KOLMAR-628310 format. One record per atom (N, C-alpha, C, CB): residue in three letters; z, x, y. Coordinates in pm, whole numbers, plus 50000, padded with zeros to 5 digits. Glycine has a CB too. Layout:
<atoms>
ALAZXY...
</atoms>
This chain:
<atoms>
MET508705008052897MET508944993652909MET509974989252805MET507624985652892SER510944981552847SER511964976752754SER511394965752666SER513184971652831ARG511774966152538ARG511334955852444ARG511904942252482ARG511734959452301ARG512954942252563ARG513534929552605ARG512594921652695ARG514854931852677ASN511614928752752ASN510664922152841ASN509364918352772ASN510364931152958ILE509334919752639ILE508144916452561ILE508444904152476ILE507704928352472VAL507604894052488VAL507794881552414VAL506604879652321VAL507944869452511TRP506864875852194TRP505794873552098TRP504954861652142TRP506354871151957GLN503634863652149GLN502724852952191GLN502224845352068GLN501534858752272HIS502614832952054HIS502184824851941HIS500824818651970HIS503214813951910GLY499954818651869GLY498634812451883GLY498704797551855GLY497634819051789GLU497544791351851GLU497474776951827GLU497204773551681GLU496384770851914VAL496964783751599VAL496644781551457VAL497874785051374VAL495414790051413SER498364775451299SER499504778051212SER499044784951084SER500254764951178ARG499974790851014ARG499644797550888ARG499084787650786ARG500884804450831GLU499604775350790GLU499144765050697GLU497714760750725GLU500054752950704GLN497254762650847GLN495884758550882GLN494844768850840GLN495794756251031ARG495274780650807ARG494304791050771ARG493744788150632ARG494974805250775PRO492484791950610PRO491824788350484PRO492334795850362PRO490374790650496SER493134806150380SER493624813750266SER495054818450290SER492714825750238ARG495704821850182ARG497084826650187ARG497084841850182ARG497934820750070GLY497804848050273GLY497824862550279GLY499104868450222GLY497654867050420GLY499114881350213GLY500284888750164GLY499934903550160GLY500734883650023THR500924911750139THR500694926250132THR501034931449993THR501524933650238VAL500114939249938VAL500334945949809VAL500404960949839VAL499164942549704TRP501574966449820TRP501844980349860TRP501854989149735TRP503194981449938PHE500824997649722PHE500715006649607PHE501335020049643PHE499215008349564THR502385023949575THR503025036749601THR502995045449476THR504475034649649GLY502905058449497GLY502865067749384GLY502375081349432GLY501955062449271LEU502415091049346LEU501975104449380LEU500475105049408LEU502335114149268SER500075115149480SER498645117649498SER498015119949362SER498395129849593GLY496915113049334GLY496255114449205GLY496725104649100GLY496455128049155SER497665095949135SER498175086449037SER497205074949011SER499505080849083GLY496275072549105GLY495295061949086GLY495445050249182GLY495375056848948LYS496275051749284LYS496535040949379LYS495275035449443LYS497475045749486SER494475044149502SER493295039649576SER492235033849483SER492705051249656THR492085039749366THR491105034749269THR491435020449228THR491065043749145ILE492685017949198ILE493105004649156ILE493004994849273ILE494545004949102ALA493484998849389ALA493474989949505ALA492044986049544ALA494174996449624ALA491124995649537ALA489734992749571ALA489114982749474ALA488915005549574ALA489424984249346ALA488894975049245ALA489494961149263ALA489174980249103VAL490764960449297VAL491404947449322VAL490774940849444VAL492934949049343GLU490534948749548GLU489894943149668GLU488534937149633GLU489734954049775GLN487744944449555GLN486424939549517GLN486524926449439GLN485684949949434ALA487464925649346ALA487634913549266ALA488044901749352ALA488664915849156LEU488964903949445LEU489434893149531LEU488314888049621LEU490604897949616VAL487624897149686VAL486554893149779VAL485414886249704VAL486024905349855THR485074891349587THR484024885149507THR484384870749473THR483784893249379ALA485684868249453ALA486144854749418ALA486364845949541ALA487434855749338GLY486124851449660GLY486254843449781GLY487584844449852GLY486004829549748GLN488444853549807GLN489744855449871GLN489664867049970GLN490854857949765PRO489884864650100PRO489864875750197PRO490864886650160PRO490154870550338ALA490394898850157ALA491244910250124ALA490724922350199ALA491294912849971TYR491634931850225TYR491204943950295TYR491984955950244TYR491394942450447LEU491244966850216LEU491834979250168LEU492284987450289LEU490824987350081LEU493584988450307LEU494164995850418LEU494685009150363LEU495304987750489ASP493765018050335ASP494095030650269ASP494855039950363ASP492825037450218GLY495945045750312GLY496755054650394GLY495965066350450GLY497905059650315ASP495085072350371ASP494275083550419ASP493295079050527ASP493515090050303ASN492675067450507ASN491695062550605ASN492345060050741ASN491035049750555VAL493545054550741VAL494215051450867VAL494565064350942VAL495485043250841ARG494745075250869ARG495025088050934ARG493795093551008ARG495505098250831HIS492625087750987HIS491435091951060HIS491365085551198HIS490175088450981GLY492185075251223GLY492115068151350GLY493485065351407GLY491355055351335LEU494045054051369LEU495335049651423LEU496415060251409LEU495775037051353ASN496435067251297ASN497495077051270ASN497015091451277ASN498105074451135THR495945093651353THR495405107251360THR496355117051428THR494085107051434ASP497315111951501ASP498275120551571ASP499455124751484ASP498785113551694LEU499485120151360LEU500635122751273LEU500345134051174LEU501015110151197GLY501365141951149GLY501275152351048GLY501955147750920GLY501905165351098PHE502605157050849PHE503205153650721PHE504685157550713PHE502445160350609SER505325158850829SER506765160750830SER507415147750783SER507285164850972SER508685148150748SER509355135850704SER509335125350814SER510795138850662GLU509455129650939GLU509415120251050GLU508035113751064GLU509795127251181ASP507005121851050ASP505635116551062ASP505285107650944ASP504625128151074ARG505765111050827ARG505515102450710ARG506185088850730ARG506045109150581THR507375088950787THR508085076450815THR507315068150917THR509505079350865GLU506815074651020GLU506045067451122GLU504725062351066GLU505795076551243ASN504125070050978ASN502885065850913ASN503095052650838ASN502375076850817VAL504175051850763VAL504495039750688VAL504805028250783VAL505685042150593ARG505515031050890ARG505855020550986ARG504595014151044ARG506715026251100ARG503635022451083ARG502395016951142ARG501585009451037ARG501545028351203LEU501465015250916LEU500755008350809LEU501364994550782LEU500765016750681ALA502684994050780ALA503374981550750ALA503084971050856ALA504874983850740HIS503064975050981HIS502794965351088HIS501364960151083HIS503064971651224VAL500414968851056VAL499014964351045VAL498874955050925VAL498044976551032ALA499484958650814ALA499414950150694ALA500044936550721ALA500124956950576GLN501134936350794GLN501804923750826GLN500884914650907GLN503104926450903LEU500174920351003LEU499254912451085LEU498124906751000LEU498684920951199LEU497574915050910LEU496514910350822LEU497014899150731LEU495954921950737ALA498214900950676ALA498774890750588ALA499004877750663ALA500094895650527ASP499444878750786ASP499674866750867ASP498364859350894ASP500344870451000ALA497254866850896ALA495934860850920ALA495334854950793ALA494994871250977GLY496044855650681GLY495544849950558GLY494774859650471GLY494674838350588VAL494914872550501VAL494234883050426VAL495224889550330VAL493614893650522VAL494754892950211VAL495574901050121VAL495354915550158VAL495204898349970ALA496374921750216ALA496294935750258ALA496694944550140ALA497204938550381LEU495794953550101LEU496024962549989LEU496264976450046LEU494824962449888VAL497484981450031VAL497874993850097VAL498215004649995VAL499074991450190PRO497245013149959PRO497565024649874PRO498015036249963PRO496335028749787ALA499285039649954ALA499835050350036ALA500965056949957ALA500355044850175ILE501025070149958ILE502075077049883ILE503435071449923ILE502015092249908SER503665069850053SER504935064350106SER506125069050022SER504885048850109PRO506475081850034PRO507385087949937PRO508845083849946PRO507315102449951TYR509255077950058TYR510675075250078TYR511015060550059TYR511105079750216ARG512075057849983ARG512485044049959ARG512815036650088ARG513695043749866ALA513445043550181ALA513855037050305ALA512645031750381ALA514635046850393GLY511565039250383GLY510365034850452GLY509735022750386GLY509355046050459ARG509685022950254ARG509115011450182ARG509994999150197ARG508935014750034GLN511315001250201GLN512224989950221GLN512034984150361GLN513694994150200TRP511804992750457TRP511564987950593TRP510294979550598TRP511454999850691ALA509244984050529ALA507994976350523ALA508254962750460ALA506914983950444ARG509044962550355ARG509384950050288ARG510164940850383ARG510214952750160ASP511094946650456ASP511964938750543ASP511194931950656ASP513034947550602ILE510204938750714ILE509484932350824ILE508594921050772ILE508624942650901HIS508134922150648HIS507394910950589HIS508334899350560HIS506674915450458ALA509524902350510ALA510484891750481ALA510874884450609ALA511734897550413ALA511044892050718ALA511414885850845ALA510324876450895ALA511684896550949ALA509074879350859ALA507944870950900ALA507604860450794ALA506714879550929ASP508404859750688ASP508184850450577ASP506804852550514ASP508314835850626LEU506494865150487LEU505224868850427LEU505474876250295LEU504384877650523PRO504654873850193PRO504854880650064PRO504624895650075PRO503904874749958PHE505474903150007PHE505334917649999PHE505534921449853PHE506364925050093ILE504514927749795ILE504534931249653ILE504414946349641ILE503394923949574GLU505454952549588GLU505444966949569GLU504934970149428GLU506864973049592VAL503884978249421VAL503314982349294VAL503534997349278VAL501794978749285PHE504315001049180PHE504555015149151PHE503465020149058PHE505965017449088VAL502555028249111VAL501475034049031VAL502015047448979VAL500135035849115ASP502455047048856ASP503245057848799ASP502395066748707ASP504435052248722ALA502395079448738ALA501775089348650ALA502595102048661ALA500265091848687ALA502755109048551ALA503535121348553ALA502895131448648ALA503645127348411LEU503745139648709LEU503245149748802LEU502195158548735LEU504395158448856GLU502425162048609GLU501465170548538GLU500105163648526GLU502005174048397THR500125150548503THR498865142948494THR498145143048627THR499125128548449CYS498885140748734CYS498275140648868CYS497715154448904CYS499315136348973MET498425164748863MET497955178348892MET496705181648810MET499075188648863ASP496645176548687ASP495455178748604ASP494245171748665ASP495695173748461ARG494465159848719ARG493365152448782ARG492955159548911ARG493755137648811ASP493915161448999ASP493715168249128ASP492355164949189ASP493845183549111VAL492085151849199VAL490755147349241VAL490365152149381VAL490705132349236LYS491355154849465LYS491055159349601LYS491305174249621LYS491895151349701GLY491725180949514GLY491995195249523GLY493235198649604GLY490825202249583LEU494115188749624LEU495275190749710LEU496395198249641LEU495775177449759TYR496585195649512TYR497665202549442TYR497405217549435TYR497835196849300ALA496165221249413ALA495825235449408ALA496145242249541ALA494345237349373LYS495825235249650LYS496125240849783LYS497625241449807LYS495445232449894ALA498345230949763ALA499795230749783ALA500465241849706ALA500365217249740LEU500035244049580LEU500615254549498LEU500295268349554LEU500125253449355ALA499175269349625ALA498805282149687ALA499475284149822ALA497295282949703GLY500265274349863GLY500965275449990GLY500145271450110GLY501435289150009GLU498965265650086GLU498085261850197GLU498465248450259GLU496655261350150ILE499185240050183ILE499635227150235ILE501155226550223ILE498965215350158PRO501865227650335PRO503325226750328PRO503775212250314PRO503965233150453GLN504985210350267GLN505605197150256GLN504685187250182GLN505945191750395PHE504195191550066PHE503315182949987PHE504145175349884PHE502205191249917THR504005162249884THR504815153749797THR504625157349650THR504465139049819GLY505745159249583GLY505725162649440GLY505765177449414GLY504525156849376VAL505415185449516VAL505415199949500VAL506515206149587VAL504035205849537SER506425204149716SER507415209849808SER508125199349891SER506755219849899ASP507875186649861ASP508535175649930ASP508825164849826ASP507645170050049PRO509935157849837PRO510325148549730PRO509545135449731PRO511785145449741TYR509475129349614TYR508995115649602TYR510115107349540TYR507685114749514GLU510475096449607GLU511545087749560GLU510915075349496GLU512505083749677PRO510885074749363PRO510215063449296PRO510935050349322PRO510125066049146PRO510205039349322PRO510825026149342PRO511835023149232PRO509765015249346GLU512895016349269GLU513915012749171GLU513654998849112GLU515285013149235ASN513094989849193ASN512834976249145ASN511494971049198ASN513974966749188PRO510394977449162PRO509094972649210PRO508724959449143PRO507984983149185GLU507914951549211GLU507444939249150GLU506554942049029GLU506684930849252LEU505834953249034LEU504914956748927LEU504954971848905LEU503474951948959HIS505054975848778HIS505114990048742HIS503934993048651HIS506484993648672ILE503025001248701ILE501815004648626ILE501865019448588ILE500525001548709ARG501595022448462ARG501625036348415ARG500195040848385ARG502525037848288THR499625047848479THR498195051048468THR497895062948378THR497635053848604ASP498935069848331ASP498645080648235ASP498645075548092ASP499655091948250SER498875062248075SER498865056747940SER498045043847930SER500275054047894GLU497375039948039GLU496505028248033GLU495275030448118GLU497255015648078THR494215023048090THR492955024848161THR493025018648300THR491795018648081PRO492175023248392PRO492115016948524PRO491815002048515PRO491065023848609GLU490944998248421GLU490604984048406GLU491834975748369GLU489514982348299ALA492664981148280ALA493884974048240ALA494854972948356ALA494554981248122SER494934983448436SER495824983248553SER495364972748654SER495874997048619VAL494074972348678VAL493514962548773VAL493794948348724VAL491994964748792GLU493594946048596GLU493824932748539GLU495284928548556GLU493434932448390LYS496204937948538LYS497624934948555LYS497924930748699LYS498484946948516VAL497354938148794VAL497604935048935VAL497054921248970VAL496974945649026ILE495824918548930ILE495204905648963ILE495964894148899ILE493724905448918SER496364895648775SER497134885048709SER498444882448783SER497434888848562PHE499074893048828PHE500324891548902PHE500084884549035PHE500994905248924LEU498994888049103LEU498704882049233LEU498404867149221LEU497544889149299ILE497714863349116ILE497384849249097ILE498654840849093ILE496564847248968SER499664845849022SER500894838049009SER501814839549130SER501634842248884SER501924851649184SER502904853949289SER502434849349427SER503234868449295LEU501134850649455LEU500614846449585LEU500064832249584LEU499544855849629ARG499984826349463ARG499464812749450ARG498124811649524ARG500474802349506LEU497214820249486LEU495914820749551LEU495144807749529LEU495104832549500LYS494494803149635LYS493724790749626LYS492464792649545LYS493374785649765THR491904804749552THR490654807649482THR490954812549341THR489824818049560PRO490464805449237PRO490704810249101PRO489954823349077PRO490264799548998LEU490604832449008LEU490004845448982LEU489764846948832LEU490904856849035PRO488774854848795PRO488494857048652PRO489624864648585PRO487174864648634
</atoms>
């Protein structure tokens, strides 16, 4: 079917009528850098304070929507594309979408940013930065050991490149600060940048 024959269906509820302001917070970084840990804690803080939020974890989405994708550069690009579209829909609904995903390529992250900009929705890129050696020492999922043994091909940071953000909205260094400090930085940034209606601690 040609996209020329598809028309966006507008609902009856405007963004201003929704009870909360949405946006997407995109956490990028190497496996083991702490993306999911921080994003989950931010989600808990937001929801506890009454702000709708949802953790759209890159690994979790691969169990369903993206179960057909592998880890080639093409599949990684498609993985980010789908994540970005789902996050955009959540943000439009007034939800803060928290997306921890390695998303190794700058072009893919820029594309995610661009579709949010086109929809006039906030997009906040958070670089969760930790040295490769630190991530390998943590190896919380045992993935680096498998990659080094040749069991996982095209693994980011080992046999596939990671392109760090050049101008992220927020740069967190998890090998030199505690998870609690990282979470506090993210929440403080969200309060000012998203102008959340619900005051947060």
